[in-house]
C-alpha positions in Angstrom: 36.5 -21.3 15.2 39.5 -23.0 13.8 41.0 -22.3 10.4 43.5 -24.2 9.1 46.1 -22.7 6.6 48.9 -24.7 4.7 52.0 -22.7 4.2 55.4 -23.8 1.9 57.1 -27.2 2.5 55.8 -28.7 5.6 54.4 -25.4 7.5 50.8 -25.3 8.9 49.1 -22.7 10.4 46.2 -22.7 12.7 44.2 -19.7 13.5 42.3 -19.5 16.7 39.6 -16.7 17.0 36.4 -17.2 19.0 32.6 -17.5 17.8 31.4 -13.8 17.8 28.0 -13.8 19.2 27.4 -10.2 18.6 28.8 -8.3 16.0 31.4 -5.1 16.5 28.6 -2.8 14.9 25.6 -4.2 17.1 27.9 -3.9 20.5 28.0 -0.5 19.1 24.6 0.3 18.9 24.0 -1.2 22.3 26.9 0.9 24.1 25.2 4.4 22.6 21.9 2.9 23.7 23.1 2.4 27.4 24.5 5.8 27.5 22.4 7.9 25.9 19.3 6.9 28.2 21.8 7.0 31.1 22.9 10.8 30.1 19.2 12.1 30.1 18.4 10.3 33.2 21.1 12.5 34.9 19.9 15.4 33.2 16.3 15.2 34.7 17.2 14.0 37.7 19.7 17.3 37.6 16.4 19.3 36.8 14.7 18.0 39.4 17.4 19.5 41.9 18.8 15.5 43.2 22.1 16.0 42.1 23.6 14.0 44.4 22.7 11.0 42.6 24.2 12.1 39.5 27.8 10.6 40.1 26.2 7.3 41.2 24.7 7.3 37.7 28.3 8.1 36.2 30.1 5.8 38.0 27.4 2.7 37.0 27.6 3.7 33.5 31.7 4.1 33.4 31.5 0.3 35.2 29.1 -1.1 32.1 31.4 0.8 29.6 34.5 -1.0 30.7 32.6 -4.4 30.7 31.6 -3.6 27.2 35.1 -2.7 26.4 36.3 -6.1 28.0 34.1 -8.2 26.2 35.0 -6.2 23.1 38.5 -7.0 23.4 37.6 -10.5 24.4 36.0 -10.8 20.9 38.7 -9.6 19.1 41.0 -12.1 20.5 43.1 -14.5 18.5 45.5 -17.2 19.1 48.2 -18.4 15.4 49.8 -21.6 15.8 52.5 -22.1 13.4 53.8 -25.5 13.1 57.1 -26.6 11.4 59.3 -29.4 11.5 61.6 -28.1 13.9 58.9 -26.8 16.7 55.6 -24.7 17.2 55.4 -21.1 17.5 52.0 -20.1 19.5 51.0 -15.8 19.1 48.8 -14.8 20.8 46.9 -11.3 20.7 44.0 -9.6 22.7 43.5 -6.0 21.6 47.1 -4.5 20.3 48.8 -6.3 23.2 51.0 -9.5 21.5 53.0 -12.3 22.9 54.8 -15.2 21.0 56.2 -18.3 22.3 58.4 -20.7 21.1 58.5 -24.9 21.5 61.2 -27.1 20.2 59.3 -29.9 18.7 61.1 -33.1 20.3 60.2 -31.8 24.0 56.8 -30.7 22.9 53.2 -32.6 24.2 49.9 -32.1 24.3 48.0 -32.2 27.9 44.2 -32.6 27.6 41.9 -30.8 30.3 38.7 -33.3 30.7 36.0 -33.0 33.5 34.2 -35.5 35.0 32.2 -36.6 32.0 35.4 -37.1 29.7 34.5 -33.6 28.0 37.4 -32.1 26.4 37.5 -28.6 28.4 41.2 -27.1 27.2 44.3 -27.9 25.5 47.6 -27.1 26.7 51.2 -26.9 25.6 53.2 -28.7 27.6 57.4 -28.4 27.0 60.7 -26.4 26.7 59.3 -23.2 26.6 56.6 -24.3 29.9 53.0 -24.3 29.7 50.6 -22.6 28.1 46.8 -23.2 27.5 45.8 -22.5 23.5 42.2 -22.0 22.8 40.6 -20.9 26.1 37.6 -19.6 24.5 36.7 -22.4 22.3 33.8 -24.6 22.5 33.9 -28.3 23.0 33.0 -29.2 19.2 36.5 -26.6 18.1 38.2 -28.2 20.3 38.3 -31.5 19.3 38.7 -30.0 15.8 42.0 -27.8 17.3 43.2 -31.5 18.8 42.8 -33.1 15.6 44.3 -31.4 13.9 47.5 -31.1 16.1 47.3 -34.9 16.7 47.5 -35.0 12.4 50.7 -33.1 12.7 52.3 -35.8 15.1 52.2 -34.2 18.3 51.7 -36.2 21.2 49.0 -36.1 24.0 49.1 -36.9 27.8 46.0 -36.8 30.0 45.7 -34.5 32.8 45.5 -36.8 36.1 42.9 -35.5 38.1 44.9 -33.1 41.0 46.8 -31.4 37.9 50.0 -32.9 39.3 51.7 -33.8 35.9 55.3 -33.8 34.6 56.1 -33.0 31.1 
């Protein structure tokens, strides 16, 4: 999902968030629905004397819980692009971790990654701040909307060549 906000003067803020297919409260119910049967199963096996199975049930439950936690963090990921006359600041946040990059506008261009069918797969900022892929969690429609907004702000575009070699 791409949200455009106009700030004071010539500043534009683009907020990129993944489309949430499963709300947080439903994810909590799903997690609870997995852990309670696993706990009950462990108790039944303990009562039957098959206690050697219990560590495997806990290991499986821990792996599944870790996977669900990772999915939850990815659902909370967000990126914010602040575009001004001087440059572009990108702030990526996943959970509590946050990183910021700065690109001078004079040295900045957009690289597009397309597949064999010319479908847009990713947008990468290329400039003095290095290479930074943005919107890796967006679908093709949202990537096109993002690209349109970036082109509207006057950022030039370069196509990725097939082998991935490109000098910024």
